N, C-alpha and C positions, 0 to 999 in steps of 0.2 A: 504494500500500500504506500505509494510514493507520497501521498498527502500527509502521512504520519509525521514526516519531517517538517512540514510547513504549518500544520494546525496544532495549537496547544492541546495537550492531553485533556485539559479540563474545559475545553471549548464546548458550548452547548450545541449538539448536533441532533437534528431530526432526520433520520434516513427514511425519506418518504417512499412508500410502496416497496418495501424490501422484498426481493424475490430471489435472493441468493441462497447459498448453503448455510447450514448451521456452523460449519467450520470457519467460514469467513466472518459470519456474524459474531461468533464468540471471540475471535481475535480482535475485531473492532471494538466490541464491548469491553474487553479486558484493557485495551489500550486507551480508549476514550471514556473516561469515567462519567461523562455527562451525555453519552450518546443514547438515543432512544430509537427503537425500530418500529416503523409503521407497517402494520399488516392489513391488507385490504381484502375485498371479496374473493381475491384469487385463492385464498385459503380454503374456500368452499368447493373448489374444483378437484375432482379425483386425480387429475394429472399433476397437481401441485404438491408433490411429496416433500420437496425441499422447504417450501413455505410452511407446510404443516409441521415439519420437524422443528423449524424455528419457533413457531407458535407454541409448541409443546415445551421447548427448553428455555426460551428467553425469560429472564426474571420479570415478573409481572410489573414491577416498578420501573421497568425500562421498555415496556410495551405500549404502543399507541395503536388504537383501533381506528382504522380509516375506511373510507368508502371509495376514494379516488373518483367520486362522481364527476361526470356522468359515465365514466368507464368502469370496467370490472364489476358489473352487477353480480352480487352473490348468487350462486346457482341455487341456493335454498330459498330465495325470496319468492319465486313463483309457486313453490310447494305450499307456502304459508299464505300467500296473498295472490289469488288468481287475477286480481285487477292491478297487479304490480306493473308499473311502467316498464318500457323496454330498456331503459337505461337506469343506472344507479342514481340514487339520491342520498343526501346526507343522512336521512332517517334510516337508511339500510345498514348503518353501523351496528345496529342491534343484531342483525343476521350474522354479521362478521363475528361479533362477540359470542353469539350462540354457538357458532362452529368452534371457536377457540375454547370455549367452556367444555364442549363435547370432547375435543381432542385432549384436553387436560384433565378430563373427568372431574370437573368442578361444577357446582351449581352456578347457573348464570348470574344470579344475584351476588354470589361470593366473588366471582370474577370481576364484575362491574365495580364492586367496592374496592378492589385491589389495584385496578389499572387507572 
């Protein structure tokens, strides 16, 4: 990570829409003490195994729940709401949180209180 040499270790960083591996995420989280990883509706897709691993392992106090609206509509949104729009909206963060809670085997309310 070439930016490690240029960015102070305690600089506040929001890594928007993280879609990399846990190995890379863990190295960045260890190096940058104020880095937060954003997880979007991508976590709800069956092909997003890397993102699901990150959602399972990232410390909850370093996790940000995002929608990336209007992109990356959670795949579980239509199952819950048949009138769901074709694109993501900020309110769909709850579907992202629900998937993360499922992955971590937590109650949704408990997850929401910790992030």
